C-alpha positions as CSV (number, residue, x, y, z in Angstrom):
1,M,-1.6,-9.4,20.8
2,E,-0.3,-6.0,21.6
3,K,0.6,-4.0,18.5
4,I,-0.4,-3.9,14.8
5,L,1.7,-1.9,12.4
6,V,0.0,-0.6,9.2
7,G,1.8,1.1,6.3
8,L,0.1,4.1,4.7
9,K,1.6,5.4,1.4
10,R,0.8,8.9,0.0
11,V,-0.2,8.5,-3.7
12,V,-2.1,10.4,-6.3
13,D,-5.8,9.9,-5.7
14,Y,-7.2,7.1,-7.7
15,N,-9.9,9.4,-9.2
16,V,-7.3,11.7,-10.6
17,R,-6.2,11.3,-14.2
18,V,-2.4,10.9,-14.0
19,Q,-0.3,13.3,-16.1
20,V,3.4,12.9,-17.0
21,K,5.6,15.9,-16.5
22,S,6.6,17.7,-19.7
23,D,10.2,16.8,-19.3
24,G,9.4,13.1,-18.8
25,S,11.0,13.1,-15.3
26,G,8.0,11.8,-13.4
27,V,4.3,12.1,-12.7
28,E,2.8,15.6,-12.1
29,T,1.9,16.1,-8.5
30,D,1.7,19.9,-8.1
31,G,-1.8,20.9,-7.3
32,V,-3.0,17.3,-7.6
33,K,-5.1,15.6,-4.9
34,M,-3.1,13.1,-2.9
35,S,-4.6,10.3,-0.8
36,I,-3.8,7.1,1.1
37,N,-3.1,4.2,-1.2
38,P,-6.5,2.4,-1.5
39,F,-5.0,-1.0,-0.5
40,D,-3.4,0.6,2.6
41,E,-6.8,1.9,3.7
42,I,-8.1,-1.6,3.5
43,A,-5.2,-2.8,5.6
44,L,-5.9,-0.1,8.2
45,E,-9.6,-1.0,8.3
46,E,-8.7,-4.6,9.0
47,A,-6.3,-3.7,11.8
48,L,-9.0,-1.5,13.4
49,R,-11.5,-4.3,13.2
50,I,-9.1,-6.6,14.9
51,K,-8.6,-4.1,17.7
52,E,-12.3,-3.5,18.1
53,R,-12.8,-7.3,18.6
54,G,-10.4,-7.0,21.5
55,E,-7.7,-9.0,19.7
56,A,-5.1,-6.2,19.7
57,S,-4.3,-3.3,22.1
58,E,-2.8,-0.7,19.7
59,V,-2.8,0.2,16.0
60,I,0.2,2.2,14.7
61,V,0.3,3.7,11.2
62,L,3.6,4.3,9.4
63,S,4.4,6.4,6.4
64,I,7.7,7.1,4.6
65,G,8.2,10.4,2.8
66,T,8.2,14.1,3.1
67,A,6.3,16.2,5.7
68,D,3.4,16.2,3.3
69,S,2.7,12.6,4.3
70,Q,1.5,13.8,7.7
71,Q,-1.9,14.5,5.9
72,Q,-2.4,10.8,5.2
73,L,-1.2,9.8,8.6
74,R,-3.7,12.2,10.2
75,T,-6.4,10.6,8.1
76,G,-5.3,7.2,9.4
77,L,-5.5,8.6,13.0
78,A,-9.0,9.9,12.2
79,M,-10.1,6.4,11.0
80,G,-9.1,5.1,14.4
81,A,-5.4,4.4,14.6
82,D,-3.8,5.2,18.0
83,R,-0.4,6.5,16.9
84,A,1.4,7.6,13.8
85,I,5.1,7.5,12.7
86,L,6.6,9.4,9.8
87,V,10.0,8.4,8.6
88,E,11.1,11.6,6.9
89,T,13.0,11.4,3.6
90,D,13.1,13.5,0.5
91,T,13.8,10.6,-1.8
92,S,11.4,7.9,-2.9
93,A,12.0,4.6,-1.0
94,D,12.2,1.5,-3.3
95,P,10.5,-1.7,-2.0
96,L,13.7,-3.1,-0.3
97,T,14.5,0.2,1.4
98,A,10.9,0.5,2.6
99,A,11.0,-3.1,3.9
100,R,14.2,-2.3,5.9
101,I,12.5,0.8,7.3
102,F,9.6,-1.2,8.4
103,K,11.9,-3.8,10.1
104,A,13.7,-1.0,12.0
105,I,10.4,0.3,13.3
106,I,9.2,-3.2,14.2
107,E,12.3,-3.7,16.3
108,R,11.7,-0.4,18.0
109,E,8.0,-1.0,18.7
110,N,8.1,-4.8,19.3
111,V,5.2,-5.3,16.8
112,D,3.2,-8.5,16.7
113,L,1.5,-8.1,13.3
114,V,2.2,-6.0,10.2
115,I,-0.6,-5.4,7.7
116,L,0.1,-3.8,4.4
117,G,-1.7,-3.2,1.1
118,K,-0.8,-5.8,-1.5
119,Q,0.6,-3.0,-3.7
120,A,0.7,0.7,-4.2
121,I,-1.2,2.2,-7.1
122,D,1.6,4.4,-8.2
123,D,4.3,1.8,-8.8
124,D,2.4,-1.5,-8.6
125,N,5.5,-3.3,-7.4
126,S,3.8,-5.6,-4.8
127,Q,7.1,-6.4,-3.2
128,T,7.5,-4.6,0.1
129,G,5.5,-7.1,2.2
130,Q,7.3,-10.1,0.8
131,M,10.7,-8.5,1.3
132,L,9.8,-7.5,4.8
133,A,8.9,-11.0,5.8
134,A,12.1,-12.3,4.3
135,I,14.5,-9.9,6.1
136,W,12.4,-10.2,9.3
137,G,12.5,-13.9,9.2
138,R,8.8,-14.3,9.8
139,P,5.8,-15.9,8.0
140,Q,3.8,-14.1,5.4
141,A,0.3,-14.3,3.9
142,T,-0.2,-12.2,0.8
143,F,-3.3,-11.1,-1.1
144,A,-5.6,-11.7,1.9
145,S,-9.4,-11.6,1.4
146,E,-10.2,-12.9,4.9
147,V,-8.1,-12.8,8.2
148,T,-9.0,-14.6,11.4
149,L,-6.9,-14.6,14.5
150,D,-6.7,-17.4,17.1
151,G,-4.2,-16.6,19.8
152,N,-0.7,-16.7,18.2
153,T,-2.0,-18.0,14.9
154,A,-3.6,-16.2,11.9
155,R,-5.8,-18.0,9.4
156,V,-5.7,-16.2,6.1
157,T,-7.7,-16.8,2.9
158,R,-5.7,-15.7,-0.1
159,E,-6.8,-14.8,-3.6
160,V,-4.6,-16.8,-6.0
161,D,-4.8,-17.4,-9.7
162,I,-6.8,-20.6,-9.4
163,G,-9.3,-19.2,-6.8
164,L,-8.9,-19.1,-3.0
165,E,-6.3,-20.7,-0.7
166,T,-6.5,-20.8,3.1
167,I,-3.3,-21.0,5.1
168,E,-2.4,-20.7,8.8
169,I,0.7,-18.8,9.9
170,D,2.3,-18.2,13.3
171,L,2.6,-14.6,14.7
172,P,4.4,-12.3,14.4
173,A,3.9,-12.2,10.7
174,V,3.3,-10.0,7.7
175,V,-0.1,-9.9,5.9
176,T,-0.8,-8.0,2.7
177,V,-4.4,-7.4,1.8
178,D,-6.6,-7.5,-1.3
179,L,-9.6,-5.4,-2.4
180,R,-12.3,-7.8,-1.2
181,L,-11.1,-8.0,2.4
182,N,-13.4,-5.2,3.6
183,E,-14.7,-1.7,2.9
184,P,-12.9,1.1,4.8
185,R,-15.0,3.3,7.1
186,Y,-16.0,6.8,6.3
187,V,-14.1,9.5,8.3
188,K,-16.4,11.9,10.2
189,L,-15.5,15.5,11.1
190,P,-15.4,14.8,14.9
191,D,-12.9,12.0,14.3
192,I,-10.8,14.4,12.2
193,M,-10.7,16.9,15.1
194,K,-9.8,14.2,17.6
195,A,-7.0,13.0,15.4
196,K,-5.2,16.4,15.7
197,K,-4.5,15.5,19.4
198,K,-3.2,12.0,18.7
199,P,0.6,11.5,18.7
200,L,2.5,11.7,15.4
201,D,6.2,11.0,15.8
202,Q,8.7,12.2,13.1
203,I,11.9,10.2,12.7
204,A,14.7,11.2,10.3
205,F,15.6,8.4,7.9
206,A,19.3,8.7,8.9
207,E,18.4,7.9,12.5
208,L,17.3,4.4,11.6
209,G,20.7,3.3,10.2
210,V,19.0,1.7,7.3
211,E,20.9,1.0,4.1
212,S,19.6,2.9,1.1
213,A,20.9,1.5,-2.2
214,P,18.2,1.6,-4.8
215,R,18.3,-1.4,-7.2
216,T,16.7,0.4,-10.0
217,N,16.8,3.9,-11.6
218,E,13.8,5.5,-13.2
219,L,15.1,7.1,-16.4
220,K,12.1,8.4,-18.2
221,F,8.3,8.4,-18.0
222,E,6.0,8.4,-21.1
223,P,2.2,8.4,-21.3
224,P,0.5,5.5,-23.0
225,E,-0.3,6.0,-26.7
226,G,-3.7,7.3,-27.5
227,R,-6.3,4.9,-28.6
228,Q,-6.5,4.6,-32.3
229,R,-9.7,5.2,-34.1
230,G,-11.5,2.0,-35.2
231,I,-12.9,1.2,-38.6
232,M,-16.2,-0.1,-39.8
233,V,-16.5,-3.2,-41.9
234,E,-19.5,-4.5,-43.9
235,D,-19.1,-8.2,-43.4
236,V,-16.7,-11.0,-42.2
237,A,-14.7,-10.8,-45.5
238,G,-14.1,-7.1,-44.9
239,L,-13.0,-7.9,-41.3
240,V,-10.5,-10.5,-42.5
241,A,-9.2,-8.1,-45.2
242,A,-8.7,-5.3,-42.6
243,L,-6.9,-7.7,-40.3
244,K,-4.6,-8.8,-43.1
245,D,-3.8,-5.1,-43.9
246,K,-2.6,-4.7,-40.4
247,G,-0.6,-7.9,-40.5
248,L,-2.6,-9.5,-37.8
249,V,-3.6,-12.6,-39.7
Protein backbone atom coordinates (compact mmCIF):
# COMPACT_ATOMS: atom_id res chain seq x y z
CA MET A 1 0.00 0.00 0.00
CA GLU A 2 1.34 3.41 -0.94
CA LYS A 3 -0.64 6.25 0.66
CA ILE A 4 -2.84 6.73 3.72
CA LEU A 5 -4.87 9.93 4.02
CA VAL A 6 -5.87 11.14 7.50
CA GLY A 7 -8.24 14.00 8.30
CA LEU A 8 -7.32 16.46 11.07
CA LYS A 9 -9.98 18.91 12.21
CA ARG A 10 -9.23 22.04 14.26
CA VAL A 11 -11.55 22.15 17.29
CA VAL A 12 -11.75 23.77 20.71
CA ASP A 13 -9.51 21.74 23.02
CA TYR A 14 -11.45 19.11 24.94
CA ASN A 15 -10.14 20.49 28.26
CA VAL A 16 -11.67 23.93 27.60
CA ARG A 17 -15.09 24.81 28.97
CA VAL A 18 -17.06 25.83 25.89
CA GLN A 19 -18.76 29.23 26.02
CA VAL A 20 -21.54 30.44 23.71
CA LYS A 21 -21.13 33.91 22.21
CA SER A 22 -23.27 36.62 23.79
CA ASP A 23 -25.27 37.08 20.57
CA GLY A 24 -25.94 33.32 20.25
CA SER A 25 -24.25 33.15 16.83
CA GLY A 26 -21.80 30.40 17.74
CA VAL A 27 -19.14 29.18 20.14
CA GLU A 28 -16.51 31.58 21.46
CA THR A 29 -13.08 30.83 19.97
CA ASP A 30 -11.16 34.10 20.48
CA GLY A 31 -8.27 33.44 22.84
CA VAL A 32 -9.37 29.82 23.27
CA LYS A 33 -6.94 26.91 22.99
CA MET A 34 -7.51 24.96 19.77
CA SER A 35 -6.32 21.41 19.14
CA ILE A 36 -6.63 18.44 16.82
CA ASN A 37 -9.95 16.65 17.23
CA PRO A 38 -9.11 13.79 19.66
CA PHE A 39 -10.58 11.07 17.41
CA ASP A 40 -8.47 12.40 14.52
CA GLU A 41 -5.32 12.08 16.65
CA ILE A 42 -6.18 8.40 17.13
CA ALA A 43 -6.68 8.05 13.36
CA LEU A 44 -3.26 9.55 12.69
CA GLU A 45 -1.58 7.36 15.31
CA GLU A 46 -3.02 4.26 13.64
CA ALA A 47 -1.84 5.41 10.21
CA LEU A 48 1.67 5.99 11.58
CA ARG A 49 1.74 2.53 13.17
CA ILE A 50 0.71 0.98 9.86
CA LYS A 51 3.55 2.81 8.11
CA GLU A 52 6.04 1.84 10.82
CA ARG A 53 5.13 -1.82 10.26
CA GLY A 54 6.12 -1.38 6.62
CA GLU A 55 2.54 -1.69 5.36
CA ALA A 56 2.36 1.83 3.85
CA SER A 57 4.85 4.20 2.25
CA GLU A 58 3.41 7.63 3.07
CA VAL A 59 0.99 9.26 5.51
CA ILE A 60 -0.70 12.49 4.40
CA VAL A 61 -2.74 14.69 6.74
CA LEU A 62 -5.55 16.90 5.45
CA SER A 63 -7.40 19.75 7.10
CA ILE A 64 -10.20 22.00 5.84
CA GLY A 65 -10.45 25.57 7.12
CA THR A 66 -8.62 28.84 7.53
CA ALA A 67 -4.86 29.38 7.66
CA ASP A 68 -5.05 28.84 11.43
CA SER A 69 -5.48 25.12 10.75
CA GLN A 70 -1.80 25.00 9.78
CA GLN A 71 -1.08 24.74 13.51
CA GLN A 72 -2.89 21.40 13.76
CA LEU A 73 -1.32 20.16 10.55
CA ARG A 74 2.15 20.99 11.87
CA THR A 75 1.32 18.99 14.99
CA GLY A 76 0.35 16.10 12.75
CA LEU A 77 3.65 16.42 10.90
CA ALA A 78 5.47 16.46 14.25
CA MET A 79 3.71 13.22 15.20
CA GLY A 80 5.21 11.63 12.09
CA ALA A 81 3.07 12.39 9.03
CA ASP A 82 5.08 12.90 5.83
CA ARG A 83 3.05 15.65 4.16
CA ALA A 84 0.19 17.99 4.94
CA ILE A 85 -2.54 19.53 2.80
CA LEU A 86 -4.72 22.47 3.83
CA VAL A 87 -7.84 23.17 1.80
CA GLU A 88 -8.42 26.83 2.59
CA THR A 89 -11.94 28.13 3.13
CA ASP A 90 -13.44 30.76 5.42
CA THR A 91 -16.72 28.92 5.80
CA SER A 92 -17.34 25.82 7.87
CA ALA A 93 -17.63 22.68 5.75
CA ASP A 94 -20.65 20.51 6.50
CA PRO A 95 -20.14 16.70 6.41
CA LEU A 96 -21.15 16.29 2.76
CA THR A 97 -18.91 19.15 1.60
CA ALA A 98 -16.04 17.74 3.64
CA ALA A 99 -16.60 14.31 2.07
CA ARG A 100 -16.51 15.83 -1.41
CA ILE A 101 -13.25 17.62 -0.58
CA PHE A 102 -11.71 14.38 0.66
CA LYS A 103 -12.78 12.62 -2.54
CA ALA A 104 -11.16 15.34 -4.66
CA ILE A 105 -7.88 14.97 -2.75
CA ILE A 106 -8.09 11.16 -2.97
CA GLU A 107 -8.30 11.41 -6.75
CA ARG A 108 -5.35 13.82 -6.87
CA GLU A 109 -3.16 11.70 -4.61
CA ASN A 110 -4.32 8.18 -5.61
CA VAL A 111 -4.90 7.24 -1.96
CA ASP A 112 -5.21 3.59 -0.86
CA LEU A 113 -6.72 4.06 2.62
CA VAL A 114 -8.53 6.91 4.36
CA ILE A 115 -8.59 6.93 8.17
CA LEU A 116 -10.82 9.44 9.97
CA GLY A 117 -12.00 10.02 13.50
CA LYS A 118 -15.49 8.61 14.00
CA GLN A 119 -16.76 12.14 14.78
CA ALA A 120 -15.61 15.64 15.69
CA ILE A 121 -16.20 16.84 19.24
CA ASP A 122 -17.53 20.22 18.06
CA ASP A 123 -20.53 19.07 16.02
CA ASP A 124 -20.71 15.30 16.82
CA ASN A 125 -22.16 14.58 13.36
CA SER A 126 -20.33 11.28 12.72
CA GLN A 127 -21.23 11.49 9.01
CA THR A 128 -18.20 12.45 6.92
CA GLY A 129 -16.61 8.99 6.74
CA GLN A 130 -19.84 7.30 5.74
CA MET A 131 -20.64 9.94 3.12
CA LEU A 132 -17.11 9.73 1.70
CA ALA A 133 -17.36 5.96 1.28
CA ALA A 134 -20.71 6.36 -0.48
CA ILE A 135 -19.61 8.98 -3.02
CA TRP A 136 -16.22 7.28 -3.52
CA GLY A 137 -17.95 3.96 -4.11
CA ARG A 138 -15.61 2.10 -1.75
CA PRO A 139 -16.14 -0.07 1.38
CA GLN A 140 -16.24 1.40 4.87
CA ALA A 141 -15.60 0.20 8.41
CA THR A 142 -16.78 2.57 11.11
CA PHE A 143 -16.08 2.83 14.88
CA ALA A 144 -12.90 0.73 14.62
CA SER A 145 -11.20 -0.52 17.79
CA GLU A 146 -8.70 -2.75 15.93
CA VAL A 147 -7.34 -2.63 12.38
CA THR A 148 -5.21 -5.33 10.73
CA LEU A 149 -4.03 -5.21 7.13
CA ASP A 150 -3.34 -8.22 4.93
CA GLY A 151 -2.39 -7.21 1.42
CA ASN A 152 -5.40 -5.58 -0.19
CA THR A 153 -7.72 -6.51 2.67
CA ALA A 154 -8.37 -4.83 6.02
CA ARG A 155 -9.75 -6.76 8.98
CA VAL A 156 -11.54 -4.33 11.30
CA THR A 157 -13.08 -4.89 14.72
CA ARG A 158 -15.97 -2.46 15.21
CA GLU A 159 -17.60 -1.23 18.40
CA VAL A 160 -21.35 -1.67 18.00
CA ASP A 161 -24.31 -1.46 20.38
CA ILE A 162 -24.30 -5.18 21.18
CA GLY A 163 -20.52 -5.48 21.63
CA LEU A 164 -17.83 -6.08 18.98
CA GLU A 165 -18.18 -6.98 15.31
CA THR A 166 -15.28 -8.04 13.05
CA ILE A 167 -15.51 -7.49 9.30
CA GLU A 168 -13.18 -7.71 6.30
CA ILE A 169 -13.14 -5.04 3.60
CA ASP A 170 -11.24 -4.65 0.35
CA LEU A 171 -8.92 -1.69 -0.14
CA PRO A 172 -9.12 1.15 -1.05
CA ALA A 173 -11.55 1.89 1.77
CA VAL A 174 -12.59 4.31 4.50
CA VAL A 175 -12.07 3.51 8.19
CA THR A 176 -13.35 5.66 11.05
CA VAL A 177 -11.80 5.07 14.46
CA ASP A 178 -13.06 4.87 18.04
CA LEU A 179 -11.38 5.78 21.33
CA ARG A 180 -10.08 2.33 22.25
CA LEU A 181 -8.06 1.78 19.06
CA ASN A 182 -4.82 3.22 20.45
CA GLU A 183 -3.22 5.97 22.52
CA PRO A 184 -1.63 8.75 20.41
CA ARG A 185 2.07 9.38 20.90
CA TYR A 186 3.50 12.38 22.71
CA VAL A 187 5.07 14.99 20.45
CA LYS A 188 8.65 15.90 21.42
CA LEU A 189 10.42 19.21 20.77
CA PRO A 190 12.89 17.80 18.19
CA ASP A 191 9.93 16.42 16.23
CA ILE A 192 8.26 19.84 16.30
CA MET A 193 11.41 21.42 14.86
CA LYS A 194 11.68 18.77 12.12
CA ALA A 195 8.03 19.29 11.21
CA LYS A 196 8.75 22.87 10.16
CA LYS A 197 10.73 21.54 7.19
CA LYS A 198 8.08 19.08 6.02
CA PRO A 199 5.87 20.10 3.06
CA LEU A 200 2.51 21.72 3.74
CA ASP A 201 0.53 22.41 0.57
CA GLN A 202 -2.24 25.01 0.58
CA ILE A 203 -5.09 24.60 -1.90
CA ALA A 204 -7.90 27.09 -2.35
CA PHE A 205 -11.31 25.48 -1.99
CA ALA A 206 -12.37 26.92 -5.37
CA GLU A 207 -9.56 25.02 -7.13
CA LEU A 208 -11.15 21.67 -6.32
CA GLY A 209 -14.38 22.33 -8.18
CA VAL A 210 -16.34 20.91 -5.27
CA GLU A 211 -20.03 21.69 -4.89
CA SER A 212 -20.74 23.58 -1.67
CA ALA A 213 -24.42 23.60 -0.82
CA PRO A 214 -24.97 23.22 2.94
CA ARG A 215 -28.02 21.13 3.79
CA THR A 216 -28.50 22.78 7.19
CA ASN A 217 -28.27 26.27 8.63
CA GLU A 218 -27.24 26.98 12.23
CA LEU A 219 -29.70 29.59 13.45
CA LYS A 220 -28.91 30.01 17.13
CA PHE A 221 -26.72 28.59 19.87
CA GLU A 222 -27.80 28.33 23.50
CA PRO A 223 -25.92 26.98 26.54
CA PRO A 224 -27.59 24.12 28.43
CA GLU A 225 -29.70 25.06 31.44
CA GLY A 226 -27.88 25.14 34.73
CA ARG A 227 -28.32 22.18 37.03
CA GLN A 228 -31.13 22.77 39.50
CA ARG A 229 -30.51 22.49 43.20
CA GLY A 230 -31.65 19.17 44.69
CA ILE A 231 -33.86 18.69 47.74
CA MET A 232 -33.47 16.50 50.81
CA VAL A 233 -36.21 14.08 51.87
CA GLU A 234 -36.59 12.22 55.15
CA ASP A 235 -38.00 8.93 53.87
CA VAL A 236 -39.55 7.10 50.92
CA ALA A 237 -42.92 8.78 51.49
CA GLY A 238 -41.24 12.17 51.26
CA LEU A 239 -39.50 11.12 48.01
CA VAL A 240 -42.79 10.00 46.46
CA ALA A 241 -44.47 13.24 47.53
CA ALA A 242 -41.65 15.31 46.00
CA LEU A 243 -41.89 13.40 42.73
CA LYS A 244 -45.66 13.92 42.65
CA ASP A 245 -45.18 17.66 43.19
CA LYS A 246 -42.97 17.74 40.06
CA GLY A 247 -45.48 15.68 38.10
CA LEU A 248 -43.01 12.81 37.66
CA VAL A 249 -45.24 10.10 39.16
